[in-house]
C-alpha positions, 0 to 999 in steps of 0.5 A: 500500500506504500512502497510495494517494490524496491528497485536497486539502481546499481553502479554501472558496469563496464559496458554501461559506463562506455555508453554513458561516456559516449552520451556525455562526450558526444558534443565534445571536441575529442582528440584522436587519442581518446579511447572510450573503451579504455576510459570505461575500464579505468572508471570502476565504481563511477556512477552516471553523475560521476562520469558526467563530472569527469567529462566536465573536468576533462573539458576544464583541463583542456581550457586550462591549457589554453588560458593564455589565449582566453580573456575571461571577460570576453567570449572565446574566439572561434579560432581558439575553440576550433583548435581545442581538443580534449585529449586522453591525458585530460580524461586520465588526469581528471579521473585520477583526481576523482573519488568514485561514488561506488568506492566511498567507504569501501576497502578495495584497491589494485594491489602493487604486487607484480609477478616480478616480485614473486619469481617463477610460477610461469605455469601457474601464471599461464593457467590463471590466464586461461581461467580469468577473463580480463581486458587482455583476453576478453575479445578472444574468449568472446570470439571463441565462445569460451564461457568465463570462469567465476572462481579459482581455488589456489591450494598448496602448502604454507609459504608457496605464495598463494596470496601473492599470486592472487594479488599479482593477478589483480595487478596485472589485469588492473582489477580491484581487490578485496581480501578477506581472511576466513578466520577473521570473518567468523563471528559466533553471533547468529547471522553476523558472518552471513551478513559480512559475506553478503556485504563483501559481495555487494561491495565487489559488485559496486567496484567491478571489475573486482576480485574477492579473495578468501584467504584460508577459505576452509575456515568458512567453508568446511564440509557440511555435516562435520564440526560446527553443525548448523552454524557452519552450514548457514555460513556455507549456504550463504557463501554458495548463494552469494557465489551463485548470485554473481553469475549474471554480474560481469567482472566479479571474480572469486578466488580462494586459498587454502592449505587444506583443500580436503576440508572444503565443502564439495559444493564449492567445487562444482562448475559455476563456483570454483571452476578451476583448482590450481596447485601452488606447489614446490618451485622447480629449479628454474623457479627457485633461481628466479625466487633467489634473484628476487629476494637477493636483488637488493643485496650486494652479492660477490661471487655468488652462484645462485644457480648452484644454490638453487640446485641444492634447495630442492623441496624449499618453498618460496618462504624458505628461499626468502629466509635463506637469503635473509640468513645469508645477509645475516651471516655476512653481518656476523662475519663482519659488521662492516661487510660490503658484500654477501658471499658464496660462503655466507650462503653456504652457512645459511644453507646449513641453518635454513632447512625446508619447512615442508616435509617431502611427504606433505609436498607429495600429498598436495601433488596427489590431492588435486586428482582425489578432489576432482574425483570427489567433485565428479562423484558428489555432483548433486549431493550438495547444492 
């Protein structure tokens, strides 16, 4: 009898932003370098009003460049107007100064971690590139009719760089990133954890394109029927509902990371949720060399053969190799507090002190568990929804 219906007018997606930009710029003298598709990609979280303000600000910046030719007390001469062109740089500078309405009060950003900061993992990077749709591969995926994945589960032993991998992927694609710690999300008060999950997905939709990253996702998505009973069942059900809800929302992607993939509810592994499972395991020889180079890049090395060290670190994960480099630098300091270089001898001592943190049988478990989970995933289709 009063307000019988609620209609949400959400934040426009990339295609909608492209259309709005075209409307507001159609009568503007644009330079040839203005790329509306690119502008649509860099204006995540902008509303229609924000985009209108962006176009006005870009025009004002163009006028500012020609202010020496303009008398504020007289109309702008036609000759000056005809020579004015609003450039891509004007739009980019204007966008950098604006705070999008959809971003206000939200905790999300494009991470600064790059693949160069990680070292190695070329095979992982390739696999993620085949699962994650972004501006670099979107056209090819659409042309070939490849449906976009909605989620990826990263699994592997501690210290292999699962969180860094997720951040590097977001950085490479220029995608907003919301990081959620599974254990920190758990609140025993009835409904609070489910509410936090809903709010996280709502923020991601407002800031699309956006990656939601659940670290230690096994804490909030354990196998139903075990452990915490109805509490965990409600949380898992809310997570499943929220993941299903992004199927019709473009540019929202879910990533999970876990050390215990066998503890995750199998319903999360069905198509449309976590479509891909990627093992972040022990690095191979080439990756170990790359990781050692990353962590020793700021160290004054002298006579150090990183490849020979890498050959002796089979079974070391990324965190172990980082600790090895730090220990080598400390060995140089202990040898001589005024030392100017880290030597091969320092690394030899460090190798004696820093041992692999993950046992060989644990590494073998992770290499085998992927196949077992895929079999469970196939065998339990329809068991949980």
